[in-house]
N, C-alpha and C positions, 0 to 999 in steps of 0.2 A: 821132423820140424814143421812147427804148424803157425800158419798166418790168420790171423783175425783182421779181415776190411770190413769196417762198419760206415757205413754210408747215411750220414744224418739227411735226410732227405729233404731238400729245399734249403739248407742254410749256403746261403751265398752271402758272399763279404764284399762286395762292391761290383759296381756295373762295369761290363767289359765295353772294351772301345765300339765296338760298334750294336751296343745297347739300343742306339736311338731307330735301327733298324726293325728293332724290336718294339717299338714304344715302350722303353724301357729306364729309360733315362732317371736317373737319381735312386735307381732301386741299389738296395744295400742292406741286407735281409738283418744280418745280424747287426751292423752299426746304428739302422734306423729303428731296429725293436729294442735296444738297450735304450738309445734316447728315450725312445716311448717311453720304457720302464724306469728311466729316471737314473740309468744304471743297472745292470746285470752282473751277477757274483757267480763265476765261474772259476773257483780255484784252482782245480785239477786241470781245465783244460787250460786255463793260465801256466802252468807249470810246464805245459806241452810247447807253449809259446804262441798260441794263439792270437795271442795281444799283439803280438809281431806283426801279424798281417794288414793292421788296418788300426783306423781310430774307432774304438768301442768302448762308450763309456762304463766304466766300473770294472774292464780288464785291464791289466798293467802288461806294458811291455818288458820283459826282463831278456837279460843278457844269458845265462845261465840255465835255457831252456832245457828238461830234460829227454825232450824230444827234438829231430830234426824239425824243421816245416818250410812251408812255401807256398805259393798261391799257385793254382791250375786255370787257365783259360782252356772255352769248349773251342775245338778246331770244327766240329761238325757244324751242320747248319740246322737251326732248332733250339731247342730249350725244352723237351720234355724227358721223362725219367728215361724210356729205354734209349736215348740218344746218348745220354750220359753215360749209363752204363755199359752201353755197348762201345763206347768210345774208349773205356777205360779197360774192356777188353780185347782192342786193338782194331774197331770198325770206325772209321771215320765217313761220316754220311755229309754227299754233298748236297741231297736236296731233303730238306725238313717232311715229316710226315704231313700229311692233309689235314687241315681241319675244317672245320663244318659251321662259322657263325651263324650262318643261315639255315641250318639244317641239313639234312641230306637231301640229295636229288633225286629227280622222279626215277632215271636209270637205275638209283639203289633201292628206293623204296618200293616202288610197284614188283618189280620180280620178288621182292622179300614178302611183302604182304600175298602175292599169288602163291607163293611156296607152304607158308605156314597158314593158310586158308582163312585169314583174319586179317582185319582192318588194325590199325594201330593209334595211341594216340602220343600227341604232344609235336614229335621232329623237332626240338631246337635245343639251343644249349639251356641246360638249367644246372641247379644244385641237386644232386640226389635226393638229400631228405626232403627238402621243399616240393622237388614234382609229385615226391607222393601224397604229401599232404592235400596237392591240390587236385591230383588227378587220381589219387588211389579209390576213392568210391566209385567214380565214372570207370575205371578199370574194373572193380569187381562186377558192376552191373552190367557191362558189354564184352565181359572176358576179353577185351582188347589189351595187348601188353601195351608199355608206357619203352617210348624208343626215344632217346634222347643223349644230347653230346655234351661236351663243356669246352672250355679254350683248349685243351689236350686232343691229342688225335685217337677218341676213342667213339664208339659204337655202343650203348648202353641201352640193355633191355631191362626193365624193372616188372615184378611180374608176383602179386600175391601168391605165396605158396597153395593156398587152398583155392584158389584160381586157376593157374596154371601151374601144377607141380613141375620142381626143381629139374626133375629129369627131363621136362617135354622146353624147361627155359632153358638148358645145356644145349638142348636140340635146335634151338631157333637159334643160339649163338651161333653152332657151328654152321648153320644156313648162311648166318650174315657173315660170317668169316670167310665161307666158300665165295661169297658176292661181292666182297670187296678187297677188289685184286687193283692195280694201276691203271690209272692214274688214283683210282680211291682205295689203295694200300696203306687202311686206318691201322693205326699200330696196335690197340687193343680193343676186341669185341668183351665187352663185360656182362655178367650175367650179375643181376642185383635183386636178389629174392627178399621179399619184406613179408611181414607179419601182421596181425593185429586189425583193428577197427577205426572207423573214422575216427581221428582229432588224436588218434594213439597208434598209428602206423608205425612201425621200426623194422629198418632190416637186420635181414640175420647174417650169421658168420657164413652161410653157404655162397656168398660169393665165388666166382669163379674167371678167372681171365684166361682169353684166348687171344694169344698173341702172334704177332707174324715171327717167324724165326729167324735168326741172324742170318745175312745172307751168303756168310761165308764163314771158316772154323775163326774160332775166337780164342782166346787163353785158357778159358774152360775146357772146351775140346781138347787144345795141346796138354793141359794136365791131366784128365782124365785117361787120354790118350796114352800118356807115360804114367798110368795106375796112381794117378797123385789123386787125392779124393778131394772132391769138391762139394761143400756143404753148405746149400742155400738155406737162410734164414727171412723170414718175412716174403715179398714178391719177388725174389730173383728167379726162382722157378717158373715163374710167368712171364718174367722181363725176356727170359732166355730162351721161353718156349721149352722147357724143358733140355733144351741141349746142353749138353757138357758140365750137367747135373748129375751127382753120383745120387745124392740125396737130399732131400730138402724137407722141412716144416715152417707152416704158415704160424703167423702171430696174431692175437687177438687185439694187442696196444703195443706201445712203445716198450712198458713195464716185463710185459710178458715176453718181449724181444729179447733183455736184457737176459730175464732168466734165461732163455733157451741158449743164448751166446755163453753162459756160465756153465751150462749142461753142455755144451758141444765142446768147450774149451777142456774139461774135465776128460774128455772121452776119446776126442782126436789127437794121436800123436804125431801124425803127418799128412798135411794138407792144406788144404785154403776153407775158412770158414769164413762165408761171402753174407754179409747181413745187412736188410735195408729196416732201420727204421721211419716209418712212414707218417706218425703221426704230426710231424712238422710240420709237412705240406697238408696232409688230407685235412687234419683237424682244424687246423690255425692258420696256414698259410693261404688257403684257398679261402679260407672265411674271415679273412681278415681280421684276426685275433691275436695282437701282438701280445698282449698281457697272459693268453693262454701258451704262446709259442715260446716266451721267456719261462714259465714256469716248467714248461717242459725241457727245455734246454737245463735249468737249474737240477731237475728229477736226475736227467744222464749225467751230472757231471758230479751227483752226489752219491752214483751209481758205479763211476767208474773205478774207482779205487778196489772194488769187486772184482773188476776184471782184470787190474792191474796182478791182483793176489794171485789169480788162477794161472801167470802167466809161467811157464817154466823157461828156463834157462837159455833155451836155443828159439823161443816164440816170440812173433814179431804183430804188434799191434799197428794198423794204420786206420785213421781216422778222416773223413773226407764227405763231398756232396756231391748231387750229381747235377746239380742246377740251383737257381735261388727261388724262393715264392714270397717275396718280401711283402707281411702284413700290413704294412704302415701306407703303402700307395693305393690309389681308387681302385687299380686292377685287381683282379683276383686270380690271375693267370701267374704261371711260372715267369720269371725273372730271367733275363742274359746277363748273368755275374759269376766274378771270378769264384773258384769254391777252395775252401781250406784244404791243407796235404799236412797232416802231423804223423810221424813215423816215431814208433818205441820199442826199445827192447835192449834185451843184455847185448845183442851183437848190432847193435844201433848206435852212431855216435849222437850226444844230446849236442844241441846251441847249434845244428849246421844251415844254414840259410841258403834254402834251394832255389831261391828267385820265385821267377814265374816259369811255370812248366808251359811251351807252346799247346800241350795238346794232354790231355787227359788219359792217351793212351802212353804217355812218359810213365805212368804205374803200373798199366799192364805191363811195358819190357822190362819192369824193373821187378817186377814178382814172378817173369817169367826168368828173370838170370837168377834170381834168390833160388828158384826150384831149380836152376839148370836144366831147362827143358829149351825147345828151341826157340828162336827170337821170332815177335811180331813182326810183321810187314811194316808199321807204322811206331813210332815213337824212340824216344831214347830215355835208357837206364839210366838212374841216377845211382845205382846201387854202390856205386866206387866210390860217390863222395862221401857216403854213410856209414859204410859198412866199418867195423871196427875189426880191427888184426888181432 
């Protein structure tokens, strides 16, 4: 039996009760972008029952959905990608990963500069595409790497491939990763290589993430310990620092991600296909591009029938998200929101309302029960509510 778990990165469906603590009052990624678009047409997700999860202009509520549906709230502190994915896999974090709205402190930057033997440029939050426009030419003249962060818990290093070769850039990231220990346990160090000339700088596909490993065993470890394949598509391998991953493949964009989903479903007979489709978050949510976000969702909805056609009689498909990233609010940060939970397959009842799950870990616990492996430490399985006898 194969289970495909697709994360539509950043697709929140309404603010959580504690949204005020995160300055996210009023956030509703799907609801607000649908309103901004004058309505959004997602007929296949509508059949799954996504319209039953809120008020989304253009999406109907239906009684006889082909999938079971619900909403999940995040029990962990924080609202970043890693926190959301880890919680699905059974880890609830009591403290959010650190962020640096004023740049990194001297106790991090000074030893980093000393070890790499160079000064740095920037050291502040910035858009990755904008910062190479702004500082790319100075970087070429000085040879100094561009160090920047964002609203996420990230330490990013941008460098032109002809100035700092990619293997050297990776080495710098490894140095930073070694320095970033508690309380500066930044979630991800990211290599951001680019090429081109002034005014025409572009980032390359040789990005690499150096992530914190999960602090304890996750669902993925349990599955692989039981010889059940875990195949990561997109940045799953980076999010879990390779732990519990049997094999993985990165993607260029959402379209490439869907292609790789179809390829994996055709080949994998038993295991978890764990997918992150990142464009919603990185290309549209963070850039406050509601129109682009809506179009990307429509494109996924059009591709969904191809995924359903690949499903065998014992296959299960789950669609959810890891946080919100509302493109209509002034913030360009993630947003603290409920996420959708949609489960479909011949072995799954349609039309079951799973209500509000109190933690993303309910999903991981359910997957553990489906594969008949040991329980996670947290979460309540809902498999008994939706299993078709």
